RODO-2510 file (C-alpha; in nm, 4 decimals, decimal comma):
residues 385
     n   res          X          Y          Z
     1     m     3,2184     1,7668    -0,0939
     2     n     3,5602     1,6067    -0,0857
     3     a     3,6474     1,3477    -0,3480
     4     p     3,6142     0,9860    -0,2305
     5     t     3,9316     0,8323    -0,0887
     6     e     4,0655     0,4864    -0,1707
     7     s     3,8770     0,3324     0,1195
     8     p     3,4990     0,3066     0,0806
     9     t     3,2980     0,6137     0,1635
    10     v     2,9398     0,5875     0,2785
    11     l     2,7241     0,8620     0,1223
    12     l     2,3917     0,9413     0,2864
    13     m     2,1398     1,1475     0,0905
    14     v     1,8819     1,3024     0,3180
    15     a     1,5693     1,4725     0,1831
    16     t     1,3564     1,6857     0,4179
    17     r     1,0628     1,9207     0,4278
    18     k     1,3030     2,2162     0,4229
    19     g     1,6009     2,1113     0,2120
    20     a     1,8527     1,8314     0,1581
    21     w     2,1765     1,7214     0,3248
    22     l     2,4628     1,4990     0,2092
    23     l     2,6734     1,3157     0,4657
    24     q     2,9992     1,1280     0,4011
    25     g     3,1001     0,8597     0,6509
    26     d     3,3931     0,6299     0,7021
    27     p     3,3541     0,2502     0,6538
    28     q     3,2978     0,2099     1,0311
    29     r     3,0159     0,4683     1,0175
    30     q     3,1727     0,6561     1,3119
    31     r     3,2748     0,9893     1,1572
    32     w     3,0468     1,1962     0,9367
    33     q     3,1114     1,5028     0,7285
    34     v     2,7913     1,7043     0,6762
    35     d     2,7321     1,9030     0,3577
    36     g     2,4216     2,1209     0,3424
    37     p     2,1681     2,2424     0,3383
    38     h     2,0924     2,2254    -0,0306
    39     f     1,7621     2,3830    -0,1457
    40     l     1,7102     2,5407     0,1962
    41     g     1,3450     2,6083     0,2645
    42     h     1,2174     2,3962    -0,0221
    43     t     1,0508     2,0570     0,0049
    44     v     1,2756     1,7754    -0,1160
    45     s     1,0882     1,4448    -0,1509
    46     h     1,3707     1,2251    -0,2825
    47     l     1,7436     1,2483    -0,3510
    48     v     1,9089     0,9664    -0,5431
    49     l     2,2582     0,8901    -0,6786
    50     d     2,2835     0,7194    -1,0168
    51     p     2,4542     0,3858    -0,9391
    52     r     2,5620     0,3548    -1,3019
    53     d     2,8113     0,6405    -1,2837
    54     g     2,8429     0,7115    -0,9101
    55     r     2,8375     1,0840    -0,9761
    56     t     2,4981     1,2075    -1,1006
    57     l     2,2475     1,3106    -0,8343
    58     l     1,8808     1,3806    -0,8988
    59     a     1,6633     1,5698    -0,6478
    60     a     1,2839     1,5900    -0,6531
    61     v     1,2143     1,9439    -0,5272
    62     r     0,9000     2,1467    -0,4787
    63     t     1,0048     2,5106    -0,4681
    64     g     0,8089     2,8190    -0,3803
    65     h     0,8945     3,0014    -0,7041
    66     l     0,9612     2,7251    -0,9624
    67     g     0,6942     2,4854    -0,8381
    68     p     0,7553     2,1088    -0,8708
    69     t     1,0754     2,0318    -1,0557
    70     i     1,3871     1,8146    -1,0752
    71     f     1,7379     1,9330    -1,0062
    72     r     2,0453     1,7566    -1,1398
    73     s     2,4052     1,7503    -1,0226
    74     t     2,6859     1,5849    -1,2198
    75     d     2,9552     1,6629    -0,9626
    76     a     2,8221     1,4809    -0,6554
    77     g     2,6254     1,7778    -0,5271
    78     q     2,8768     2,0608    -0,5639
    79     s     2,6483     2,2358    -0,8113
    80     w     2,2884     2,1950    -0,9253
    81     k     2,0931     2,2724    -1,2398
    82     e     1,7184     2,2557    -1,2927
    83     a     1,5915     2,0038    -1,5480
    84     t     1,5029     2,1634    -1,8806
    85     q     1,1729     1,9758    -1,8952
    86     p     1,0509     1,8578    -1,5513
    87     p     0,7640     1,6054    -1,5169
    88     a     0,4329     1,7545    -1,6320
    89     f     0,1112     1,5923    -1,7351
    90     a     0,0025     1,6138    -2,0971
    91     q    -0,3134     1,8223    -2,1204
    92     p    -0,6115     1,7131    -2,3334
    93     a    -0,6651     1,9098    -2,6523
    94     p    -0,9594     2,1525    -2,6357
    95     g    -1,2809     1,9932    -2,7569
    96     t    -1,1468     1,6355    -2,7387
    97     p    -1,4488     1,4091    -2,6853
    98     d    -1,4382     1,1756    -2,3821
    99     a    -1,1015     1,3180    -2,2736
   100     l    -0,9912     1,2491    -1,9185
   101     p    -0,9747     1,5571    -1,6977
   102     g    -0,6467     1,7437    -1,7105
   103     r    -0,4169     1,7321    -1,4073
   104     s    -0,1173     1,9216    -1,2692
   105     v     0,1854     1,7716    -1,0910
   106     n     0,1882     1,8836    -0,7297
   107     h     0,5294     1,7305    -0,6620
   108     t     0,7558     1,4531    -0,7822
   109     f     0,7674     1,1969    -0,5056
   110     w     0,9839     0,9021    -0,6188
   111     l     1,2942     0,8673    -0,8372
   112     t     1,4277     0,5376    -0,9729
   113     p     1,7364     0,4909    -1,1961
   114     g     1,6786     0,2717    -1,4966
   115     h     1,8342    -0,0649    -1,5752
   116     t     2,2123    -0,0929    -1,5994
   117     s     2,1723    -0,1599    -1,9743
   118     e     1,9932     0,1719    -2,0188
   119     p     2,2329     0,4521    -1,9208
   120     g     2,0531     0,7819    -1,8841
   121     r     1,7110     0,6321    -1,8198
   122     w     1,5227     0,7359    -1,5050
   123     y     1,1647     0,6967    -1,3832
   124     a     0,9707     0,9376    -1,1648
   125     g     0,6462     0,8911    -0,9738
   126     t     0,4398     1,1960    -0,8847
   127     s     0,1526     1,3265    -0,6764
   128     p    -0,1174     1,3016    -0,7978
   129     q    -0,0330     0,9571    -0,9282
   130     g     0,1620     0,9750    -1,2531
   131     l     0,4600     0,8016    -1,4147
   132     f     0,7311     0,9782    -1,6140
   133     r     1,0489     0,8700    -1,7909
   134     s     1,3743     1,0382    -1,8873
   135     d     1,6322     0,9016    -2,1296
   136     d     1,8937     1,1749    -2,0912
   137     g     1,9858     1,1539    -1,7246
   138     g     1,6921     1,3536    -1,5941
   139     e     1,7235     1,6576    -1,8205
   140     h     1,3968     1,5997    -2,0076
   141     w     1,0950     1,4067    -1,8800
   142     t     0,8082     1,2632    -2,0792
   143     p     0,4772     1,1306    -1,9414
   144     l     0,3841     0,7652    -1,9892
   145     p     0,0327     0,7708    -2,1353
   146     s    -0,0091     0,3988    -2,0575
   147     v    -0,0445     0,5086    -1,6939
   148     n    -0,1307     0,8755    -1,6944
   149     d    -0,3976     0,8561    -1,9659
   150     n    -0,5227     0,5076    -1,8937
   151     a    -0,8920     0,5330    -1,7956
   152     t    -0,8800     0,2125    -1,5865
   153     l    -0,5748     0,3274    -1,3888
   154     r    -0,7128     0,6759    -1,3521
   155     a    -1,0250     0,5303    -1,1944
   156     a    -0,8040     0,3277    -0,9552
   157     m    -0,6295     0,6441    -0,8474
   158     g    -0,9470     0,7801    -0,6904
   159     s    -0,9768     1,1419    -0,5843
   160     e    -0,6864     1,3795    -0,5483
   161     q    -0,8350     1,4590    -0,2088
   162     d    -0,8305     1,0968    -0,0869
   163     g    -0,6898     1,1795     0,2579
   164     t    -0,3323     1,0653     0,1894
   165     p    -0,0987     1,3054     0,3744
   166     d     0,0595     1,5489     0,1226
   167     g    -0,1565     1,3944    -0,1514
   168     p    -0,1844     1,0555    -0,3294
   169     k     0,1371     0,9189    -0,4758
   170     l     0,2871     0,6813    -0,7316
   171     h     0,5892     0,5245    -0,5624
   172     s     0,8187     0,2219    -0,5300
   173     l     0,8970     0,1983    -0,9026
   174     i     1,1006    -0,1221    -0,9345
   175     v     1,3054    -0,2274    -1,2380
   176     d     1,3820    -0,5998    -1,2534
   177     p     1,7654    -0,6321    -1,2611
   178     r     1,7296    -0,9241    -1,5111
   179     d     1,4908    -0,7552    -1,7498
   180     p     1,4540    -0,3804    -1,8139
   181     a     1,1050    -0,4365    -1,9576
   182     h     0,9746    -0,5802    -1,6271
   183     l     0,8473    -0,2964    -1,4058
   184     v     0,6421    -0,2802    -1,0891
   185     f     0,5019     0,0192    -0,9019
   186     g     0,2624     0,0986    -0,6186
   187     m    -0,0016     0,3689    -0,5906
   188     s    -0,1324     0,5127    -0,2672
   189     g    -0,4137     0,4643    -0,3314
   190     g    -0,4642     0,2461    -0,6336
   191     g    -0,2806    -0,0803    -0,5728
   192     v     0,0235    -0,2598    -0,7116
   193     h     0,0724    -0,2818    -1,0902
   194     e     0,3138    -0,4748    -1,3129
   195     s     0,4355    -0,4394    -1,6686
   196     r     0,6250    -0,6960    -1,8782
   197     d     0,6621    -0,4761    -2,1863
   198     a     0,8562    -0,1674    -2,0645
   199     g     0,5443     0,0099    -1,9477
   200     q     0,3244    -0,0199    -2,2552
   201     t     0,0636    -0,2212    -2,0647
   202     w    -0,0018    -0,2840    -1,6968
   203     a    -0,1782    -0,5492    -1,4905
   204     p    -0,2827    -0,5307    -1,1247
   205     l    -0,0966    -0,7399    -0,8675
   206     i    -0,3262    -0,7343    -0,5632
   207     d    -0,4342    -1,0954    -0,4999
   208     g    -0,4148    -1,1746    -0,1308
   209     l    -0,3868    -0,8141    -0,0164
   210     q    -0,6373    -0,6934     0,2404
   211     v    -0,8133    -0,3590     0,2567
   212     v    -0,9651    -0,1572     0,5390
   213     d    -1,2679    -0,3253     0,6939
   214     g    -1,5880    -0,2328     0,5175
   215     f    -1,4256    -0,1742     0,1767
   216     d    -1,4269    -0,4039    -0,1254
   217     p    -1,0939    -0,5860    -0,1862
   218     t    -1,1892    -0,6389    -0,5504
   219     d    -1,1997    -0,2594    -0,5964
   220     i    -0,8396    -0,1660    -0,6734
   221     s    -0,8932     0,1929    -0,5670
   222     c    -0,9333     0,0599    -0,2079
   223     h    -0,5793    -0,0796    -0,2036
   224     d    -0,3010     0,1209    -0,0415
   225     p     0,0535    -0,0189    -0,0744
   226     h     0,3005     0,1872     0,1267
   227     c     0,6365     0,0461     0,0124
   228     l     0,7493    -0,2278    -0,2274
   229     r     1,0937    -0,3863    -0,2269
   230     l     1,2591    -0,6435    -0,4563
   231     c     1,5277    -0,8795    -0,3264
   232     p     1,8530    -0,8139    -0,5194
   233     t     1,9721    -1,1755    -0,4880
   234     m     1,6273    -1,3289    -0,5488
   235     p     1,4443    -1,0961    -0,7879
   236     d     1,1400    -1,3285    -0,7949
   237     r     1,0722    -1,2282    -0,4351
   238     l     0,8925    -0,9058    -0,3472
   239     y     0,8189    -0,7666    -0,0017
   240     q     0,5537    -0,5088     0,0739
   241     q     0,4604    -0,2886     0,3665
   242     n     0,0951    -0,2116     0,3109
   243     h    -0,1638     0,0031     0,4877
   244     c    -0,3093    -0,3318     0,5925
   245     g    -0,0051    -0,5383     0,6857
   246     i     0,3301    -0,6826     0,5765
   247     y     0,3343    -0,9159     0,2763
   248     r     0,5641    -1,1343     0,0641
   249     l     0,5209    -1,2514    -0,2950
   250     d     0,7289    -1,5303    -0,4511
   251     r     0,7014    -1,5586    -0,8262
   252     p     0,5755    -1,7247    -1,0359
   253     g     0,3007    -1,7003    -0,7728
   254     t     0,0573    -1,4122    -0,7951
   255     t    -0,0909    -1,4176    -0,4438
   256     w     0,0642    -1,2072    -0,1658
   257     q     0,1123    -1,3808     0,1725
   258     r     0,0559    -1,1731     0,4876
   259     i     0,3759    -1,2401     0,6836
   260     g     0,3025    -0,9606     0,9314
   261     r     0,0745    -1,1910     1,1296
   262     a     0,3899    -1,3139     1,3044
   263     m     0,4624    -0,9682     1,4479
   264     p     0,3937    -0,9195     1,8191
   265     p     0,0190    -0,8523     1,8493
   266     e     0,0717    -0,5517     2,0761
   267     v     0,2799    -0,3902     1,7990
   268     g     0,1028    -0,5066     1,4855
   269     d     0,2199    -0,4919     1,1275
   270     i     0,1180    -0,1419     1,0210
   271     g     0,3842     0,1015     0,8974
   272     f     0,5240     0,2793     0,5953
   273     t     0,8807     0,1669     0,5259
   274     m     1,0496    -0,1648     0,4470
   275     v     1,4090    -0,2644     0,3708
   276     v     1,5584    -0,5902     0,2380
   277     h     1,9088    -0,7246     0,2929
   278     p     2,1378    -0,6684    -0,0097
   279     r     2,2561    -1,0306    -0,0103
   280     d     2,0058    -1,2372     0,1908
   281     a     1,6518    -1,2647     0,0503
   282     h     1,5214    -1,4087     0,3797
   283     t     1,6187    -1,0975     0,5805
   284     a     1,4110    -0,7808     0,5840
   285     w     1,3278    -0,4953     0,8215
   286     v     1,0164    -0,2907     0,8993
   287     f     0,9545    -0,0007     1,1344
   288     p     0,5984    -0,0327     1,2685
   289     m     0,3814     0,2543     1,3827
   290     d     0,0701     0,2692     1,5946
   291     g    -0,2000     0,1287     1,3687
   292     t    -0,4979     0,1628     1,5981
   293     d    -0,8298     0,2780     1,4557
   294     v    -0,7458     0,6477     1,4826
   295     w    -0,4090     0,5953     1,3069
   296     p    -0,2033     0,8400     1,5175
   297     r     0,1053     0,7694     1,3021
   298     t     0,3416     0,7550     1,5982
   299     s     0,5742     0,4861     1,7335
   300     p     0,3758     0,2258     1,9316
   301     a     0,3555     0,3353     2,2987
   302     g     0,6218     0,5979     2,2290
   303     r     0,8915     0,3272     2,2046
   304     p     1,0288     0,3194     1,8500
   305     a     1,2005     0,0037     1,7195
   306     a     1,2861    -0,1781     1,4006
   307     y     1,1777    -0,5377     1,3559
   308     v     1,3840    -0,7876     1,1556
   309     t     1,3017    -1,1209     1,0031
   310     h     1,5685    -1,3763     0,9084
   311     d     1,3238    -1,6364     0,7801
   312     a     1,1225    -1,4442     0,5211
   313     g     0,8580    -1,3358     0,7687
   314     a     0,7968    -1,6530     0,9686
   315     s     0,9246    -1,4729     1,2769
   316     w     1,0311    -1,1194     1,3762
   317     q     1,2718    -0,9822     1,6363
   318     r     1,2702    -0,6365     1,7934
   319     q     1,5793    -0,4149     1,7492
   320     d     1,5789    -0,1133     1,9800
   321     q     1,9227    -0,1045     2,1454
   322     g     2,0302     0,2610     2,1549
   323     l     1,6898     0,3981     2,0591
   324     p     1,4777     0,5943     2,3076
   325     t     1,2942     0,3708     2,5534
   326     e     1,0048     0,6024     2,6302
   327     q     0,8260     0,9225     2,5237
   328     a     0,9620     0,9121     2,1712
   329     w     0,6615     0,9570     1,9423
   330     w     0,8336     1,0060     1,6100
   331     t     0,8026     0,7597     1,3250
   332     i     0,9473     0,6840     0,9796
   333     k     0,8128     0,7694     0,6340
   334     r     0,8145     0,5210     0,3480
   335     q     1,1405     0,6419     0,1878
   336     a     1,3253     0,7172     0,5111
   337     m     1,4922     0,3838     0,5824
   338     c     1,7666     0,2140     0,3852
   339     i     2,0663    -0,0234     0,4051
   340     d     2,4190    -0,0080     0,2692
   341     t     2,6052    -0,2838     0,0828
   342     l     2,9215    -0,3120     0,2951
   343     p     3,0179    -0,6624     0,4215
   344     a     2,8428    -0,6003     0,7530
   345     p     2,5489    -0,3876     0,6330
   346     a     2,4225    -0,0988     0,8427
   347     l     2,0734     0,0424     0,8390
   348     y     1,9905     0,4142     0,8262
   349     l     1,6701     0,5874     0,9180
   350     g     1,5431     0,9428     0,9325
   351     t     1,2604     1,0434     1,1603
   352     t     0,9667     1,2784     1,1442
   353     s     1,1374     1,4751     1,4234
   354     g     1,4519     1,5354     1,2151
   355     e     1,6879     1,2780     1,3644
   356     l     1,9195     1,0594     1,1575
   357     w     2,0215     0,7198     1,3001
   358     v     2,2546     0,4377     1,1963
   359     g     2,1848     0,0786     1,2917
   360     h     2,5187    -0,0999     1,3125
   361     d     2,5449    -0,4725     1,2354
   362     g     2,2085    -0,4907     1,0663
   363     g     2,0254    -0,2829     1,3209
   364     t     2,1406    -0,4629     1,6369
   365     r     2,2871    -0,1380     1,7780
   366     w     2,1512     0,2090     1,6988
   367     e     2,3476     0,5280     1,7190
   368     n     2,2362     0,8846     1,6459
   369     i     2,4211     1,0617     1,3650
   370     t     2,2586     1,4055     1,3847
   371     r     1,9591     1,5796     1,5313
   372     h     1,7505     1,8905     1,4653
   373     l     1,7050     1,8543     1,0906
   374     p     1,3663     1,9381     0,9412
   375     e     1,1170     1,6538     0,9106
   376     i     1,2925     1,3831     0,7103
   377     y     1,1131     1,2552     0,4003
   378     a     1,3714     1,0192     0,2512
   379     v     1,7120     0,8663     0,3204
   380     e     1,9199     0,6895     0,0512
   381     v     2,2691     0,5451     0,0818
   382     a     2,5519     0,4626    -0,1585
   383     v     2,8976     0,3153    -0,1030
   384     l     3,1622     0,4967    -0,3080
   385     g     3,5143     0,3828    -0,3847
***
């Protein structure tokens, strides 16, 4: 890739079922330089740039020959090196009484850079549900026994064959920008959990969340958060797209409010992804899917659209200008929608049919960037320069 120029460069990091792509765009998001594929043929679940140095990239890759691993680049993707010690569960010693069953990482699903005060620290969530930490920029990963070997949390994780597509996952690891010891994550399934002591102990955060009819909302294993987001300018506010609706939590409260009830009833509030504005805590976006009983996981009526709220969920407006108006049945996965930090932020989304879109002016006008990629798992964005 070319070195960033003096004007800002928009960097898109696109992870797919068959590799990864990097795209550089101008500040108007009109011209794009495509670099890729990287890891062609391998499953890339997440690709993230370290915002603390603007240079280090980490990629969560499941390869045919190396299995699940992490690749690192310290030159913005020009070259890659596998982590010396990728995430792997600690195995119980033979003959240990009452030991929890051993597990193997199927794939690393989510990557989160640590706090700005902790250079080199990263977190990784895996499938099956596990939490790992690195303190050397992703070179070596150690499991967090407070999650992985916690009998209560293991029970909340349920079966590794719980029906979640591609397996159950620990995702949405959030680090409070004010306090590196304050962490939140979601498990699909297994609920939302919070730590105030850098991950030594965890407490559930599920009050107010609904579960599928016929299941017990007090049983945390029945809870299925899809995506959690923290508001950068109001860190006491969390948004959530759940299997059972859209929610908001304002601390010090502990009860989630279902703000998706204000969505159009013919669309509903079921989906996977959610995005919050970088400077306005009242503005957030979702991308609903058909949430009927059979859960087809397609756009409602074959007419995909984002929905935006400018009043913290009291009302929602449809944004579909430029998107297909009929017979478009693709949808968006939980990591495949993001927003940049330029003065007039643009949204980006990647579809299950391999299309990459930009939503200019906060999603009011959509434009296709590229087509015919493999199924897109994740899209991240960074502004360089």
